[in-house]
N, C-alpha and C positions, 0 to 999 in steps of 0.2 A: 504493500500500500504506500509506503514511504517513497519507494522508487517510482511508482506511478504518479504520485504527487509532484515529485521533482521533474519528471518528464513533461507534465502538463504545465508547470510553471515555466520551464525552459521554452516550450512551444509558444506560450503566451508572450514571453519576452521577445522572441524572434518576430512574432506577428506584430507586436507594438512598434518595433523598429521599422519593420516593413511598411507599416501604415504611415509612419513619419516620413519615410522616403517618398511615398506616393503623395503625401500632403505637400511636401517640398516641390515635387514635380508639378503638381497642380498650380501652385503659386507661381512657379517659373513660367509655365505655359501661359498663364493669364498675364504675366509681365510682358511677354512677347506680343500678345494681342493688343494690350493697352499701349505699349510703347509705339507700335506701328500706327494705331489709331490716333494717338497724340500727334504723331509726325504728319500724317496725311491731313488731319483736320485742324492742325495747328492749335492744339488744346493744351495749354500750360498746366492746368489743374490735373489733368490725367497724367501728364509727364511727371509731375511732382509725386503723384500717387505711386507710380512705377518705382521711382527712386526710393520712396519711403518703404515700399514693400520689400526692397532688397535687404533691408535690415532683418526682416522676418526670415527671409531665405537664409541669411548668414547664421542666424540664431539656430535654425533647424539643422544646418550643417554641423554646428558644434555639438548639438544634442545627439544627433545620430552617431557622430564619430565617437563621442564618449560612451554611448550605449553599446556600440559594437566592441569597443575596447574592454568594457566591463564583462560582456558576455564571453569574449575570448579568454579573459583572465580567470573567470569563475567557472565556466562550463567546459572549456577546452574542446570546442566543437571540432568535428572531423568530417571528411568527405563532403556530401552535398551541403550540409549546414555551414561548414567553413567556407565553401565556395560562395554561398549566398551572402555571408557576412563580408567577405572580401569584395564581392560584386557591389554591395551597397556602399561600402567605403569609397570605392572608385566612382560610383554613380553620383554620390552627393558632391564630389569635387567637380564633375562636369556640370551638374545642375547649378552649382554656385557660379560657375563661370558663364553659363548661359544667362543667369540673372544679371551678372555684371555687364554682359553685352547688351541686354535689354535696357539696363540703366544708362549705358552710354548713349543709346539711341534717344532715350528720354531727355538726357542732358543736352543733346544736340537740338532736340525740339525746342527746349527753353532758349537756346542760343539763337535759333532762327526766328523765334517769335519776338525776342528782344530787338533783333536787328531788322526784322521785317524783310527777310530775304528768301522766303519759301519759294521753291521751284517745283511746282506740282507735277509737271509731266514726267520727270524722272522718278518721283516718288511713287507714281502709279505703277511703274514697272518694278520698282523695288518691292512693292506690296505683294506681287505675284511670287517673287523669290522668298519673301518672308513667310508667306502662307505655306509654301512647300517645307520650309525649315520647321515651322510650327507643327505641321502634320507629321514630320519625321519624329519630333519629340513625343507627340501624342502616341504614335505607334510604338515607339520604344518603351514608353511607360506602360502601355497596355500589354506589351510583350512581357515585361517584368511582372506585372500583376497576374498574368495568366501562365507564367513560366513557359512561354511560347518562343522557341528558338527559330521558328520558320519565318519570322518577320525580318530577320537580318538582311536577307537578299533584297526585297523590295525597298527597304530603307537605304541600303547602299546604292541602289539604282537611283533613288530620289536625290541622294547626295551628289551624284554625278550631274543630275539636272541642275541642282543649285550651283554647282561649280561652273557649269556651262553658262548659266545666266549671269553669274558673276563676271566671267571672262567677257561675255557680250557687253555687259554694262561698262567694263573698262574700255573696250574698243570704242563704244559710242561716246564716252566721256572724252577720250583722247581726240576724237574727231571734232567734238564741240570746241575743245580748247584750242585746237589748231586753227579752226575756222574763225573763232572769235575769242581773243585773249581775255575779254571781259568776263568770260564764263569760268575762268580758271579757278577762282576762289570757291565758287559754289560746286564746281565739278569735283574738286578735291574733297569737299565735305560730303557730297553724295557718295563718293568712293569710300569714305570712312564708314558711312552707314552700311553700305553694301558689304564691306569686309566684316562688319559685326554680324550681319545676317549669315554670311558664309561660315563664320566661326560657330554660330549656333547650330548650323547643320552638321558640322564636324563633331561637335560635342554630342548631339543627338545620335549620330552614327556610332560613336564610342559606346554609348549606353546600350544600344542594341547588341553590340559585340560582347559586352559584359554579360548580357542575358544568355548568350550561347555558352559562354564559359560556365555560368552558374548551372545551366541545365545539362550541358554535354560534357563539361570538364575539358573543353578544347578552346585554346586561344586562337581566334580567327582574325586577329589583327594582322595587317600587312600581308594578306594572301589574296589570290585572284578571286574574281567573281565565281568562276567555276568551282574552285576549291571551297569557297564559302557556301555555295549551294549544296555541295556534297556533304559538308559537315552539318549543316542545318537540317538536312533531311535524313541524316543517319540516325537509326533508332538507338 
């Protein structure tokens, strides 16, 4: 009976940490949505809310990190449980960095509102890229919640689309700057936002790869799409 009680308590501790990671992911996902909306609609109050929410994300990262450390020290987990804890430690780092990128976009919004230099045509295109990156994060968190390793391939393919759109944006901005030097300042700032979105996609892809490690025990970083598909579908 004592042993059964210990196991139930252990499972409850793991589930509590897992819930915090998903809560952190939900906050970060909303940060992306709000940061982009603040940019497109030139909404300084929404931008300030995104920046403020970053403090909650940082606090959750510290909590999860401490909880995981305590579980490792007290419970000495092995096999799948240990992989899940290591996965969560890595995931919260990527989530925190995604939150930082969203906060960067929000601060840029405040800057453009103050100087009244919003350039809407380019931000409309950036919104498409940002929606892709946000969907990648949503799918990665869903894969974690469901312990579903099969999502890694479509997420990696979406990451390539984000990268392609980022490169296309760079080429367009270079063309604008060459044709009209007056656009250089704003073009560089649009490039700054585009890079933040591209980094969000990279972090979301990282999380999906951690899910494969958690479920399959296989590190799929730095491998080809074909190898990734094989590992994700392997029983």
